[in-house]
N, C-alpha and C positions, 0 to 999 in steps of 0.2 A: 711628445705628449705635454711636457712642461711649457714649450713654446706655444702650443695650441691653447692651453688653459689659461695662461697668465693674463691676457687682456680681458678674458671673460669671467674671471674668478668672482668678481663682485656680483655679476649677473646670476651666476650659478648659486652663490650663497643666498641671494634674495629668493630665488626659486626654491631652494631647499627649505628655508625657513617657512615659506608660505605653504609648501606641500607637507611639511611636518605638521603644521596646524590643521591642514585639510585632512590628513590621515587620521589625526585624533578625532576631528569632528565626525568623520564617517563612521567610526565605531561608537562614539559617545552618544550621538542622537538616537539611533535605534535602541540602544540599551537603556537610555534614560526614558524614552517614551514607553518602553516595556515596563520599566520600574514604576512609572506614573500611571500605569493601567490603561494606556491608550489602546484602542482596539487594533487588531492586525490590519483590517481594511484601511483604517485611517493612517496607520504607519506606512503602509504601502503607498498611499496617495501622497503623503508628505515627502517620502523618499523619491518618488517619481518626479516631483516638482524641480528637483535639482537639474534634471535633464531638459526640462522646459526652459530653464534659465540658460543652460548650455546652448540650446538652439538659438535663442535670442542673442546671446553673447557672440556666438560664431557669426551670426548674420550682421550685427552692427559693429563688430570690433574693428574692421578695417576702416570704415568711415570715421569712427571715433579717433583712431590713431592718426588719420589724415588731418583731422580738424583740431585735435587737442595736443597730440604728441605723446611719445612713449613714456617719458618720466611722469607726466601728469596722469596719464591713464593708469599706470602701475600704482602710483600713490593713491589715486582715487579709489581704485578697486581694492587695494590692500586695506584702506580705511573702511570702505563699505563692508568688506568681508568681516572685519573685526566687529563692526556694529551689528551685523547680522547674527553672528554667533553669540554675542553678549545679550542681545534682545531675546534670542532663543532660550538662554539660561534664565533671564528675568521673567519672561512670559511664555512658559512652555505649553501654551494651548495649541492644538493642531492647526488652527487657521494661521496663527502667528508663525509657527514652525514652517508651514508650507510656504508662506510668503518669503520668509528669511532663507529658506532652502533654495527657492527660485533665484533670489538675489545672489546667493552664494554661487550658484551655477553660472549666472551671467558674469560675475566678476572673475571666476576662475577661467572661463573661456577667454575673456578679454586679456587677462594676465598671461595666459598661455600664448595668445596671439602676439602680445607685446614681446615676450621673451623669445619666441620663435623668430619673429622678423628681425629682432636685434641680433640674435645669434647668426641668422642667415646672412645679414649684412656684413658681419665680421668674418664669416667663413669664406674659404676659397673652394674652388671645384675639387681640389685634392683632399681637403680636410673636413668638408661639410658632413660626410658620412660618419666620420669619427666624432665630430661635435654632436651630431644627432644621437649617437650611441651614448655618449657621456651624459647628455641631457636626459635621455630616457632612464639611464641608471640612477641619476640623481633623483628623478621623480619617484621611481619605484623604491629606492632606498629610504627616502623621506616618508613615503606612505607606510613602508614596513616599520620604521622606527616609531611612527605616530601611534601605532597600535599599542605600544608598551607604555605610552604616557597615560593611558587609562588608569594605571595603578598608582599614579602620583597622589590622588585624592579620591574620596568617596564620590560616587556618581550622583548621590542624592543632593549634594549642595552645588553651588555655582562655581566652585574653584576651577574645575576642569574647563568650563566655558571661558573663564578669565584667562587661563593659560592659552587656550586657542586664540583669544583676542590679542594677547601679548605677542604670540608668534606671528600673527597676521600683521600686527603693527610694526614689529621689528623687521619684517621682511622688506619694508619700504626703505629703511636706512641705507643698506649697501648700494642699492640701485640709485638712490638720490645723490650719494657722494661719488658715484662712479664718474669717470671722465668720458665714458662712452657717449657719443652723440647719437640720438635716435635717427634711424635712416628714413629716407623718403618712402612713403607707401603708395603703391600704384593700385589702381582698380583691377579687380580680377573678376572673371565671369565663371559661372558654374554651368555645366552641361545639364540639360533637362533630364529629369529622372527617367523618362521614357526612353531617351536616347541611350543613357547608360545601361538601362535594362536590355535594350536591343543588342547592345554590344556585348554585354557580359551578364546574362541572367543569373549565373551562379555567384558572381561577385556581389551583385545587389542583394540577392536573397540571403547569402551567407553573412553579409554585413548586418542585415536586419536581425538575423538570429543571434549574431554575435552580441549585439546590443541587448537584445531580449534576455539572453542567458547570463551575460556578465553582470549587467546591472541588477537583474533579479537575484542572482546568486550572491554577489558581494554585499548587497544592501540587506538581505534577509539572513545571511549567515550569522551575524552577531545575535539576532533574535533566536534563531534555531539553536545556537550553541548555549545561549543563556537559559533557554527552556530545558536544555538537556543537563543543566546543573553546572555548567562551566562559568566561572566568574574570576575576577582578579587576574592574576598572572596566567592562569590556564586559558582564559578567554583571549588574552593578548597573544599567547603562543599559538592558539588555534587560528586566529586571524592572521598572525604573522606567517604561519605556514601557508595559508591560502595565498597571500601576496607573494611570498618567495617562490611559490610554484609558478605564478604568472611571469616571474623573471627568469627562473632557471630553465623552464621547459622550452622557452623560445629558441635556445641554442640548438638542441637536437632536432626540433621541428624545422628550424631553418635549414639544417643540413638535409633532412629528408625531403623537404619541399623543393630544394634546388637540384636534387639528384635523382628524383623519381617523379612519376606522374602525380602532379599535385592533387588532382581530384581523387585518386586512389588513396593518397595520404589523408585527405580530408575525410574520406569514407571510413578509413580505419580509426581516425581520431573520434568520429561520432560513435562508432561501435564501442570503442574503449570507454568513451564518456558514459554511455548508457550502462555498461557493465559496472563501472565504478560507482555510479549513482545508486544502483541497486544494492551494491555491497556496503556503502558507507553507513546507512542506518543500522545494519546488522552489526557492524564493528562498534558503533557507539553503544549499542545495547549490550555487547559483550565486554565493554569496558577495556577495549584494546586501544589505549590512547595514542601510543606511538604509531601504530599502524594506521589509526584514523588520521593522524597528522599527515602521513605520507599520501594517503588516498585523497584528502582534501586538497593537498598541494597539486596532485595530478589533475584533479577535476578542474580547479581554477586555472591551472596552467594550460590545459587543453582548450578551455573556453576562451582564455585571453589570446590564444594563438589564432583563433578564427578571424579576428580583425585584420592583422597583417596578411593573413592568407587571402582574405576577400579583396584586400587592396591589390595584392600581386595578381590575383585572378582578373581583376578589372583592368589593370594597367596593360595587360597583354594585348588588349584590343583597342587601345587608344594611342594616338601619336604622342611622341615625347612632349611636344609643346602643349598637349591637352591634358597632361597628367594632373596638374594642379586643379584644373576645372573638374575633372572626374573625381579627384580626391574630395572636393567640396561636396559633390553630390552623394558620394558613398558615405561620407561622414554624416550627412543629414539623414540618410537611411539608418545608419547606426544609432543616431540620436532618437529617431522614432521608435526603434526597438527598445532603447533604454528607457524611454518614457513609460511604455506599457509594461515592461518587464517587472519592476518592483510591485506594481499594483496587482498584476495577474498572479504573481508568486504569493503575495500576501493573501489574496482571496482564496487561492488553492490551499494554503496552510490553514487558514481560518475554517475552511469547509471540511477538509479531510485530515487535519492534524499536522503536527510539526514535520514528520517525515515526508509529507507531501511536497515539501520544497524540492526534494530530489526526484520525486515523481514528475513534478512540473518540468524540471530540467530534462529528464529522460524523454518525456512526451515531445517537448520542443526539439530535442536532438533527433528523435525518431522521424519527425516531420522533415527535418533537414536531410536526414538519411535518404528518405524516399525521393526528395527532389534531386539530390546529387545522383542517385541511381538512374532516374529518368533522363537527366541531362547527359549522362555518360553514354546512354544509348543513342541520343539524338545528335550529339556533337563529338567529333573526333578530337582527341587531345593534341596539343602542340608537341613537337619533338622536345625532348628534355632540354637540349641546349638552346631552345628558343623560348623557354619559359621565363617569365619575369622573376627576378630574384626576390627572396623573402627578406624584408628589412624589419628588424626588431623595432616595434613602436607600440605605444599605448594611445587609445583615442583620447585626445585632450581637448576636443572642441575647436581645433585649429587646423587649417590647411598648411602643412609644413613644407616650406621651401628648402628646408635642410635635407629633405629626402634626396639621396644621390641619384635616384631614378628620374627626377624632374630635370627639365632643361635649365642649365646654369646660365644665368644672365650676368656676364662679366661686366664690371664697371668700365665705362668708357676711358676713364683715366683716374689716377689717384690724386686727390687734392692736397698735394704737398705744399710746403712753404714756397718753393721755387715756382710751382705752378700758379699759385695765387698771385705772386708778384708779377709773373709774366702776363697773366690774364688782365690784371689791373692796368699794366702798361700798354697792353694791346688795344684796350678801349680808347686810349689817348693817342698812342703813337705806334701803329702796327709794325712799321719797319724797325723801330728800335726794339720792339718785343721779339721780333724774329732774330735780330742780331744778338740780343741778350740770350735767347734760347740756344743759339749756335755756340756762344761762349760757354754756357753751362754744360752743353753736351761735350765740348772739347775737354772740359775738366772731368766730366763723369758720363761716359758714353752709355752706360746702362740706363740712364734717365732719358735717353733720346726719344723712345716711343711714347713715353708718358707726356713729355713736353709737347711733342708734335700733335698728339691727340687733343690735348687741352687747347692749344692755339688754333687748331682747325675749326673749333666751334665758334670762333670770332669771325663774323661775316666780312669784316674789312680786310682779312688776310687771305691772299691768294694761295690756294692749297698747293699749286704746283711750285711756286716760289718757296713756300714753306718746306716742301719736301726736298727741294734742291739744297736749301740752306742747312737743314738738319743732316741730310745724308753726306754733305761735304765734310761735316765734322765727325760723322760716324758712318763711313761707307760700309762697314761690315754689318751694319744694322739695317741696311736698305729695305730688305724684305719685311722685317718686323715693323719698321716705320710705316711702310705702305699699308700693312694690315691694320695698324693702330689708327691711321688716318681714316681708313675705310670704315672701321667699326665706330669711330667717334662721329664721322660726318658722312654717312652713306649716301646722302643726296649729292655729294660732290665726287662720287666715285668715277662717273663718266669723265668729268673734267680732269681728274688725276690720271686716268688711263690715257686719255688723249694727250696730255702733257708729257707723260713718260715715254710713250711710243714715238713722240715727235722729237723730244729733246735728248732722250737716252737710247738711241737705236742700238747701242752695243750691249745693253744689259736688261732689255725690257722683258724678255721671255719669262723668267722666273718670277719677276715682280708682278707682271700682269696676271699670271696664274694665281699668285698668292692673293691678289685683290679679288679675283673672280671667286676663289674658294671662300673668301671672307663674306661674300654676298651670294649665297647659293641661289636665291630666287632670281637674281639679275646676272648671274655668272655668264650665261650664254650671250646676252646682249653686250656685256663688257668684252667678251672674247671677240665678238663680231666687230665691235668698234676698233679694237686693237688690230684686227686683221685688215681692216680698211686702210690703216696707216702703214702696214708693213708688207702687204701682199706683193707689191711690185718690186720692191728693193730686197725683201727678205723672205722669199718663198720657202726656203728651207727652215727658217726659224718659225714660220707659221705651222708647219707640220710638227716641229719640236714642241711648240707651245700646245698644240692640240693633244699630242701624246701625253704630255705632262698633266694637263687638265683632266683628261679621261682616266689616266692611271690613278690620279688622286681620287676621282669619283669611284673607281673600282675598289681601291683600298679602303675607302670609307664604309663600304657596304659590309665589311667584315665586322665592324663595331656596331652596326645598326641592329636594333630590335626587329623581330620578324615583321610586325605590322608597319613599322617605319620603312622597312625595305620595300614592302609592297606599295606603300603610298608614294615613295620616292620615284618609282617607275624609272629606274636608271636606263633601261633599254630605250624608252621613249625620249629621255633626256639626251642620250647619245645620238639618236637619230635626229632630234631637233637641232643639236649642235652641228651635226654634219650638214643639214640643210642650210642653216644660217651661214656657215663658213663657205659652203659651195656657192651661195648667192654672191658672196664677195669675191671668191676665187674659183670661178667655174672651170678654168683650165686645170685645176688641181683636184677635180672631183674624185677621180679614182684613188689618188694618193691619200686624200682625206678619208675616204671610206675605208681603205686598208688600215690606216692609222687608228681610226676609231674602233674598228672590229678587233684588231690585235690587242688594243689596250683594254677593251671590255668585251671579251668574246661572246658573252650572252646577248649582246646587242646586235650580233652579226646579221640575223634575219631582218630586223627592222631597218638596219642601215642598208642592207642589200635591196630591200624594197624601195627605200628612198633613192638609192643609186639608180636603179633601173627606171624609175619614174622620171628622174632628172635626165637620163639618157633620152627617153622618149620625147620629153618636152623640149629638149635642146635641138632636136632635129626639126628644122624649119621647112624641109621639103615635103610638105603634106598637102593633100588635096581632098576635096570632098567627093564621095562617090554619089551614085544616083539617090541613095537613101539619105544623103546629107551627113553621113558619118565621116569623121576624119580618118584618113588612111595614110600610112607611111609609104614612101617610095621604096623601090627595091634597093637602092643604094643605102638609104637610111636603115632598112632592115638588116642589111649586111653589116653595116657599121655597128649597130646595136648588138648583133649576134657575136661579132668579133670581140667587142668590149666585154660582154658578159662572159664569154669563154675565158678571156684573159683574167677576168676577175675571179672566177671560180677556180681556175688553176692556181692563182695566188693564194686563195683561201685554203685550198687543199694542202698547200705547202706550209702555210703559216699558222692556220687555225683549223687543223683537220677535223677536230671534234664538232665543228660547226658547219662543215662542208655540205653535208646532206641537207640540213635545214636551209642553207643559203641556196643550194641548187633547187630545192623544192619551191622556195620563194620566187626565184627567177621563172620557174615554169608556170607558177600561178599568175605572174604578172605578164609573162611573155611566152606563151605556149610554143612558139616557133623554135625555141631552143631546147625542147625536151630531149630530143635524141642526142644532142651534143652534151647535155648535162649528164645523161646516163653513161655515155661513152667515157667522159672525163672521170666520173666516179668509179667506173669499172676498171679503168686503167690505173687507178691509184692503189698503192699497197697499204695506204693508211685507212682505207674505208672497208668495213666489214660488210658481208653480203646481207646480214640481218638489218643493217642500217639502210641499205638500199630498198629493202622490202618495206621498211617503215616509211620511207620517203614518199611512196606512192599511196600510202594510206592516210586517212584523216588523222590529224594530230590528236592525241588523247586529251581528254578534258583534264583540267587542273585537279589536283588531289583535293580531298575534302577540306584539309587544313588550309591549303592555299585559297580555296573558295571562301572559307570562313573569314580569313583575313581580308580578302577582297571585298566581301560584304561589309566588313567593319569599316573599311576605308570609304565605301560607298555611303554608308550611314553618316559618316563624318562629313562627307562632301555635301550630302543633302542638307545636313544641319547648317553648314556654312552658307549655302545658297538661301 
């Protein structure tokens, strides 16, 4: 923990000071407006403007960071936020307050984007989830503490506004003196709202209601409590209880969400929320303050949990590399709900009385309840172990790359002092740079991959020669070096594979597989290229390389999310690999098919179909009949029948659970072998009679869940096109 926090301490201190002032402003403004006699409708409109600024800040923050830089953006926004709160104290008219509230929302969103991208750049794949949790706890703790600063001075004068301004201004200092260098910001695209809705209607709708409820509740709670006679420390305790509930309740909800059907948990949460909202005004009227604090903590805690629940619900239907895009769209939906929430809540309170705030929450929750119930009837739930995990987070107006569910983009290389020297030398004398890197690796082998990756980005350096030089100094790092070179210079992967299979024939198998695994989109082509160089002299190594590659593909499926597993289509990938390698080594067609099927059993049917088609196409003794159709000769038919029988016998022995499906595939493609297939299966002790019955029937349709995931992948495919 200490190692994780130390380099980020100043960033977190800056964030804490800013959120401390923000927490104070959130309770100060509504209470001050109420004290000044501002109408409830106007208060709701002023408070809603914060989220208009949030939307604008979320939209423009990345482009501002790209053009201006992290430190300047943070300093600018910290200064503007200070100006906004001071002007609010000096000129507390509704129009000025609305404009300053919008400016505050814009600046807070930009600051959150600055901190998040900074923390993301400093995080690793292993600790980014921990850093996200620490950052969230910092934010919520600061907001909680900010409620109690209300008691430092009377709300009627400007002192509290000045304290807010001081905190906003002080937040700039730690980040300005930090040695952290702002990272490079890349453009990101959001998915269209309609696309996200098609993929996850519950995720979108619950996100909107989350914004509607949370913004409406938290912004109007100080007004409700003040009207009920709470002031001073009692008001701070009341609001502190509300914020603490938003922190504490996320832990039990996370457990329930990850271990039970999430939609049922959401349903129970909504029912509980309605019941608690009906009870709270009665508790206030009965002067049961302690019990009231517990209930308000539960209410705000339940409402706060809808946002991470809606995120998890949405992420189940998008690919891992699309999570950031989907997050942006869901965050926008949340912001829309947040814009209208405070205004609608204030109008309801103004029309029906103070207690109507909880009637508003109950009515909105009941609407969400109906929608969840309808959707549960229309869509089948994912299995529990396939559900996306619940991650504690608060909507901050930023798309968080710290979220451990997003795809981690590892840096190509670390810009150490040695790397900078090597790159500078390489631009002038590439050979000398390679020799220097070799000497550095001899002294410190652990730095081999980093140096190799850095130098591979220099066009004048031959990647094959670079690999040879670095691996000669650290042969035990050969696989890691190959992966680092591929990640840093993917456009040179073909050249590297060609060089390794030509120059290193005694150790290329594991290295080629490592390179192919590092480039999943081009892995099959790299495998085929390697096969061309090794098929004649190393046929056994070709099968070994194929087995290792497909085994890695099979093992990787265990860690995949359900929708990613469907989109990956491993069965089709395995069949495509078989076809490509068979084109290179047709005489090893059967052995390659066996190897692929045994390494990834679920691909057996598709591989079998490809195998029999290759058999048919390989028979050249064909002639056209009177109708013009191509027909195989008797010898060709016998050869295919013998090959198919041999294949099925092998499958029965090695992958018996797939034997029936493989036999059925052969019969569909080559009906002449139907009787042979049935005889082989009947003679096998591994095959049940029930499986034989199923073999002659149509294959059952995919389950509803599988169909939903397939539809989700199709929507994403249509979007890409």
